[in-house]
C-alpha positions in Angstrom: 11.9 13.9 29.8 10.4 13.3 26.6 6.8 13.8 25.7 4.6 11.4 23.6 2.1 12.3 21.2 -1.1 9.6 20.8 -2.9 11.6 18.2 -3.8 10.1 15.2 -0.5 11.0 13.3 1.0 8.8 15.7 -1.5 5.7 14.6 -0.9 6.6 10.8 2.6 8.0 10.2 3.7 9.5 6.8 3.9 6.9 4.3 6.7 6.9 2.1 5.1 6.3 -1.1 8.5 5.4 -3.2 9.7 2.6 -1.1 9.9 -1.0 -3.0 6.8 -3.0 -3.1 5.3 -6.3 -4.7 2.3 -6.5 -6.3 1.5 -10.3 -6.5 -1.5 -12.3 -7.8 -2.3 -9.8 -10.5 -2.7 -11.2 -14.1 0.5 -10.3 -16.6 -0.6 -11.8 -19.6 -1.4 -15.1 -19.7 0.4 -15.6 -15.9 0.0 -14.0 -12.5 3.0 -12.5 -11.5 4.5 -10.2 -8.9 5.3 -6.8 -9.8 7.7 -4.8 -8.1 7.4 -1.1 -8.7 7.2 1.9 -5.7 4.4 1.4 -3.2 2.3 4.3 -4.7 2.8 2.6 -8.5 1.7 -1.0 -6.9 -1.3 0.5 -5.5 -2.7 2.9 -8.3 -2.1 -0.7 -10.4 -4.3 -2.3 -7.9 -7.0 0.2 -8.5 -7.1 -1.0 -12.0 -8.0 -4.2 -11.6 -11.1 -6.0 -11.6 -12.9 -7.0 -8.3 -11.5 -10.8 -8.6 -7.9 -9.8 -9.1 -8.5 -7.1 -6.4 -9.5 -9.5 -3.8 -6.6 -12.2 -5.1 -3.7 -9.7 -4.9 -1.1 -9.3 -1.7 1.1 -6.2 -1.4 4.3 -6.8 0.2 5.8 -3.3 1.3 9.7 -3.2 1.4 9.0 -2.7 5.5 6.3 -3.2 7.6 3.7 -0.1 7.5 1.8 1.3 10.1 -2.0 2.2 9.4 -4.3 2.9 12.1 -1.8 1.8 14.8 -1.2 -1.6 13.2 1.7 -3.0 11.6 1.5 -4.3 8.2 4.6 -6.6 6.7 1.4 -7.5 3.8 -1.6 -6.1 2.4 -4.7 -7.4 0.9 -8.1 -6.2 0.2 -9.2 -3.5 2.3 -5.7 -2.9 3.8 -4.9 -1.9 0.0 -8.2 -0.3 -0.1 -7.1 2.0 2.9 -3.8 2.6 1.2 -5.8 3.8 -2.2 -7.7 6.1 0.4 -4.5 7.9 1.3 -2.3 7.7 -1.9 -1.3 11.6 -2.7 -2.9 13.6 -5.5 -0.9 13.7 -9.1 -0.4 17.4 -7.7 1.1 17.0 -4.5 4.7 17.1 -4.4 6.8 14.0 -2.5 
């Protein structure tokens, strides 16, 4: 028999910041185009946007992310902000 843990770590497992992700509805020159980059890069780009573009942005990771016990195939607004709070610092390895 296997023991299961239902703590906070189970609700939000480690995030693979290197996975591919598309950040859509953000300005690229005179157009709003999708940018495909790493999940970390997409979240850091989102953080630099003005509030109007942050609200319009949609983040689609390579595979769904589990945050606070819920799986997310796409994220916007508060969902991306929740990821931003979990970003590794520049000094972290991984």
